C-alpha positions in Angstrom: 27.4 2.2 41.5 27.9 2.3 45.3 26.1 5.6 45.6 24.1 4.5 48.6 27.4 3.6 50.4 28.9 7.0 49.4 25.9 8.9 50.9 26.1 6.9 54.1 29.8 7.6 54.4 29.2 11.3 53.8 26.6 11.4 56.6 29.1 9.6 58.9 31.9 12.1 58.0 29.6 15.1 58.4 28.6 13.9 61.9 32.3 13.7 62.8 32.8 17.4 61.7 34.1 16.9 58.2 33.3 19.2 55.2 31.7 17.1 52.5 33.0 17.3 49.0 31.5 15.4 46.1 32.7 15.2 42.5 30.5 13.7 39.8 32.2 11.7 37.0 29.2 11.6 34.7 28.7 8.9 32.1 28.0 10.2 28.7 24.2 10.2 28.1 24.8 7.8 25.3 25.5 5.0 27.8 23.2 3.5 30.4 23.6 4.2 34.1 24.9 3.0 36.4 28.5 2.7 35.4 30.5 -0.4 36.5 33.7 -0.4 38.5 36.5 -2.7 37.7 36.6 -5.5 40.3 40.4 -5.2 40.5 40.5 -1.5 41.0 41.8 -0.7 37.5 40.2 1.7 35.0 36.9 0.3 34.0 35.2 0.3 30.7 32.7 2.8 32.0 35.6 5.1 32.7 37.6 4.6 29.5 34.7 4.1 27.2 32.3 6.8 28.5 33.7 9.3 31.1 36.9 9.8 29.1 35.3 9.3 25.7 33.9 12.1 23.5 30.6 13.2 21.9 30.5 14.1 18.3 29.5 17.7 17.5 26.1 16.4 16.4 25.6 14.6 19.6 26.6 17.6 21.6 24.0 19.8 19.8 21.3 17.2 20.5 22.4 17.1 24.2 21.9 20.8 24.8 18.6 21.0 22.8 15.5 20.5 24.9 13.1 17.6 24.3 15.6 15.6 22.1 16.1 12.0 23.1 19.7 12.6 24.3 18.7 15.6 26.3 15.9 13.7 28.0 18.4 10.9 28.9 20.7 13.6 30.4 17.8 14.9 32.4 17.2 11.5 33.9 20.9 11.3 34.9 20.6 14.6 36.6 17.4 13.6 38.4 19.1 10.4 39.7 22.0 12.4 41.1 19.6 14.9 42.6 17.9 12.2 44.5 21.1 11.3 46.3 22.0 14.9 47.0 18.5 15.4 48.4 19.3 12.8 51.1 22.1 15.0 52.3 19.9 18.1 52.1 17.3 16.3 54.2 20.1 15.6 56.7 21.1 19.3 56.8 24.5 18.6 55.3 26.1 21.2 52.9 28.1 19.9 50.1 31.1 21.3 48.1 29.7 20.2 44.7 32.2 19.9 41.9 30.4 18.6 38.7 32.1 18.7 35.3 35.5 19.3 36.8 38.7 20.2 34.9 36.2 21.4 32.3 38.7 23.2 30.0 40.6 20.0 29.4 39.6 17.5 26.7 40.0 14.2 28.6 36.4 14.1 29.9 33.5 14.1 27.5 32.0 17.3 28.9 35.2 19.3 28.7 37.0 21.7 26.3 34.0 23.1 24.5 34.2 26.9 24.5 31.6 29.4 23.5 28.0 30.1 24.5 26.7 26.6 23.7 29.7 24.6 25.0 30.7 23.2 28.3 29.3 26.3 30.1 25.9 25.7 28.7 25.8 22.2 30.2 26.9 23.5 33.6 24.1 26.1 33.5 21.6 23.4 32.7 22.8 21.2 35.5 22.6 24.2 37.9 19.1 25.1 36.7 17.7 21.6 37.2 19.3 21.0 40.6 18.2 24.4 42.0 15.0 25.2 40.2 13.5 21.7 39.5 14.8 19.7 42.5 15.1 22.8 44.8 18.5 21.7 46.2 19.8 24.4 48.5 22.7 22.6 50.2 25.1 22.7 47.3 28.1 25.0 47.2 28.9 25.1 43.5 32.5 24.7 42.5 33.7 25.7 39.0 36.9 23.8 38.4 39.3 23.9 35.6 42.5 22.0 34.6 45.1 24.7 34.7 45.4 28.4 35.4 46.6 29.3 31.9 43.1 28.7 30.3 40.8 29.6 33.2 38.6 31.9 31.2 38.5 30.0 27.9 35.5 28.1 29.2 33.3 30.4 31.4 30.0 29.6 33.2 28.8 33.2 32.6 25.6 32.7 34.6 25.0 31.5 37.3 28.2 32.6 39.0 29.7 29.7 41.0 30.3 30.2 44.7 33.9 28.8 44.4 36.4 28.7 41.6 39.4 26.4 41.5 42.0 24.5 39.5 42.8 20.8 39.3 46.4 21.1 38.3 48.0 18.1 36.7 51.3 19.8 35.6 53.8 21.8 37.5 52.9 25.3 38.5 55.6 28.0 38.8 56.7 28.5 42.4 54.1 26.0 43.7 55.1 22.6 42.4 52.1 20.5 41.5 50.0 22.2 44.1 46.5 23.5 44.1 47.4 27.2 44.1 46.8 29.6 41.3 47.9 33.1 40.6 45.9 36.2 41.6 42.2 36.6 41.1 40.7 37.7 37.8 38.4 40.6 37.2 35.4 40.5 39.5 36.8 37.7 41.6 38.1 37.5 45.1 41.1 35.4 45.9 39.1 33.6 48.6 36.7 32.3 45.9 39.4 29.9 44.8 39.8 26.2 45.7 41.7 23.4 44.1 43.1 19.9 44.0 46.5 18.8 43.0 49.1 16.1 42.9 51.2 17.5 45.8 50.2 19.7 48.7 51.3 23.3 49.0 54.4 24.2 50.9 54.4 26.4 54.0 56.0 29.1 52.0 53.2 29.1 49.4 50.5 29.0 52.0 52.1 32.0 53.8 52.5 34.0 50.6 48.9 33.2 49.4 46.9 33.1 52.7 43.3 33.6 51.3 42.8 30.1 49.8 39.8 28.5 51.3 40.2 24.7 50.6 42.4 22.2 49.0 42.6 18.4 48.7 44.8 15.6 47.4 44.0 12.7 45.1 42.6 9.6 46.6 45.5 7.4 47.7 47.7 10.5 48.6 48.1 9.3 52.1 50.1 6.3 50.9 52.2 8.3 48.5 53.1 11.3 50.5 52.1 10.8 54.2 54.9 13.0 55.6 54.2 15.9 53.2 50.4 15.7 54.0 51.1 15.8 57.7 53.3 18.9 57.3 50.7 20.6 55.1 47.7 19.9 57.4 49.7 20.8 60.5 50.7 24.2 59.1 49.5 27.3 61.0 47.7 28.6 57.9 45.6 25.4 57.6 42.4 24.6 59.6 41.6 20.9 60.0 38.7 19.0 61.5 38.4 19.9 65.2 40.6 23.0 65.0 39.1 26.1 66.6 38.1 28.8 64.2 40.1 32.0 64.3 38.4 35.0 66.0 
């Protein structure tokens, strides 16, 4: 729903110099697309009854098994999303692409399934179809998890995402409810990490951890914490739209 409007807004923002970031809250393949928004801005039935619902173990196995009815429905959902992303590729607009986010949590249907045939398998299938079937080359793949304590319980294995991050919903030590994590893990660079959080990082945190590449707030954050956002985006460690790049 409203995907055409979203793509047009992304084009408008890209033309103004913004970095485009898209997150995909996928319906379960057991429900028909498109999902429906609540007219009053509340949580809709598509959200509660699909995005935040679960699949049984039997349904999950069918989902990741080629040529099954549920897998073929899932392919159609991916194909639909790819069509909108292709519009941005045709407009030469790169996208920070964060599908299946907070994927080591259990509050979205795709999340919390560890092991070779769990959440990581679904992420790999999405990557393969977008890249090798639809030939999308404008996506910067973001692997995002709920909290730093369980970052490697669900791992994408292959392909390696370009960016790793954390959507933190609870308080982090020394950082409040910010987007920051601890140091990089084996084989990772600190600059690979991104995130999203309830509050923006303080100047002290940004100075102590200077290699973060990107962060964002929830929608509606401007109304909740306007002064804090102004301070964060005005910090010397933060580059915003229109700021000159450092030499």
